[in-house]
C-alpha positions as CSV (number, residue, x, y, z in Angstrom):
1,M,109.9,-90.8,-83.6
2,A,108.8,-92.2,-87.0
3,Q,105.7,-94.3,-86.9
4,R,104.0,-96.7,-89.3
5,I,100.3,-96.7,-90.1
6,I,98.9,-99.9,-91.5
7,A,95.5,-99.5,-93.2
8,L,93.4,-102.6,-93.8
9,F,90.2,-102.4,-96.0
10,N,87.9,-104.0,-98.5
11,L,86.1,-102.5,-101.4
12,K,82.5,-101.5,-101.2
13,P,80.0,-103.5,-103.3
14,G,80.0,-102.1,-106.8
15,V,83.6,-100.8,-106.7
16,T,85.8,-102.9,-108.9
17,P,89.5,-103.5,-108.2
18,A,90.4,-101.9,-111.5
19,E,88.5,-98.7,-110.5
20,Y,90.1,-98.5,-107.1
21,E,93.6,-99.3,-108.3
22,A,93.4,-96.7,-111.1
23,W,92.4,-94.1,-108.5
24,A,95.1,-95.2,-106.1
25,R,97.8,-94.9,-108.8
26,S,96.6,-91.6,-110.2
27,V,95.4,-89.7,-107.0
28,D,96.1,-91.4,-103.7
29,L,99.7,-92.5,-104.1
30,P,101.1,-89.3,-105.6
31,T,99.1,-87.1,-103.2
32,V,100.1,-88.9,-100.0
33,R,103.7,-89.4,-101.2
34,G,103.9,-85.6,-101.7
35,L,103.2,-84.8,-98.1
36,K,106.2,-83.5,-96.1
37,S,105.3,-85.9,-93.2
38,I,105.5,-89.0,-95.3
39,D,108.7,-91.1,-95.8
40,S,107.0,-93.9,-97.7
41,F,103.5,-94.9,-98.8
42,T,102.7,-98.2,-100.5
43,V,99.5,-100.1,-101.3
44,F,99.3,-103.8,-101.6
45,R,96.6,-106.1,-103.0
46,S,96.0,-109.3,-100.9
47,V,96.5,-112.4,-103.0
48,G,96.2,-115.3,-100.5
49,L,96.8,-116.7,-97.0
50,L,100.2,-118.3,-96.3
51,G,99.7,-121.9,-95.5
52,A,95.9,-121.8,-95.5
53,E,93.0,-122.1,-97.9
54,G,90.4,-119.4,-98.3
55,K,90.6,-115.7,-99.0
56,P,92.3,-113.0,-96.8
57,P,90.0,-111.0,-94.6
58,Y,91.1,-107.8,-96.3
59,Q,91.5,-107.1,-100.0
60,Y,94.0,-104.2,-99.6
61,I,96.8,-103.1,-97.2
62,E,98.4,-99.7,-97.1
63,I,101.7,-99.1,-95.3
64,I,102.3,-95.4,-94.5
65,D,105.6,-94.4,-92.9
66,V,105.2,-91.0,-91.1
67,N,108.2,-89.0,-90.0
68,D,106.1,-86.5,-87.9
69,M,102.6,-87.3,-86.6
70,N,101.9,-83.7,-85.7
71,V,102.7,-82.5,-89.2
72,F,100.8,-85.4,-90.7
73,G,97.7,-84.4,-88.7
74,Q,97.9,-80.9,-90.0
75,E,98.4,-82.1,-93.6
76,V,95.5,-84.6,-93.4
77,A,93.3,-81.8,-92.1
78,G,94.0,-79.7,-95.3
79,E,91.6,-79.3,-98.2
80,V,93.5,-81.5,-100.7
81,M,93.8,-84.4,-98.3
82,Q,90.2,-84.1,-97.1
83,K,89.1,-84.4,-100.8
84,V,91.3,-87.5,-101.2
85,A,90.1,-89.0,-98.0
86,G,86.4,-88.4,-99.0
87,E,87.0,-90.2,-102.4
88,F,88.7,-93.0,-100.6
89,R,85.9,-93.5,-98.1
90,K,83.4,-93.7,-100.9
91,M,85.2,-96.8,-102.3
92,V,86.1,-98.7,-99.1
93,T,84.6,-100.5,-96.2
94,D,85.8,-102.5,-93.2
95,L,88.5,-99.8,-92.8
96,A,91.0,-100.0,-89.9
97,F,94.0,-97.7,-89.4
98,I,96.5,-99.2,-87.1
99,V,99.3,-96.9,-85.7
100,T,102.4,-98.8,-84.8
101,E,105.8,-98.3,-83.2
102,Q,108.8,-100.4,-84.0
103,I,110.1,-102.4,-81.1
104,G,113.1,-104.1,-82.6
């Protein structure tokens, strides 16, 4: 069964949006999209709250559609993805990965 992972996060102090987004476009997106277990991977920048003032609690949202969680686990454990994950974790804070199942 396909599952969707939603990642919510903010940038660490000193990491600029331009720096993170350049890395995401050049490293993260093409690497993750190249995994056999991935059907789709998109990254979004938060720009506001619908119907409310203030800023969103998270600066960025990733949507990862996984076609096989077992294969995904194997791929994520590999050397290339461990390097990418390490670079990612150096830039982000308040990170939450939410694994979902579609109900309708």
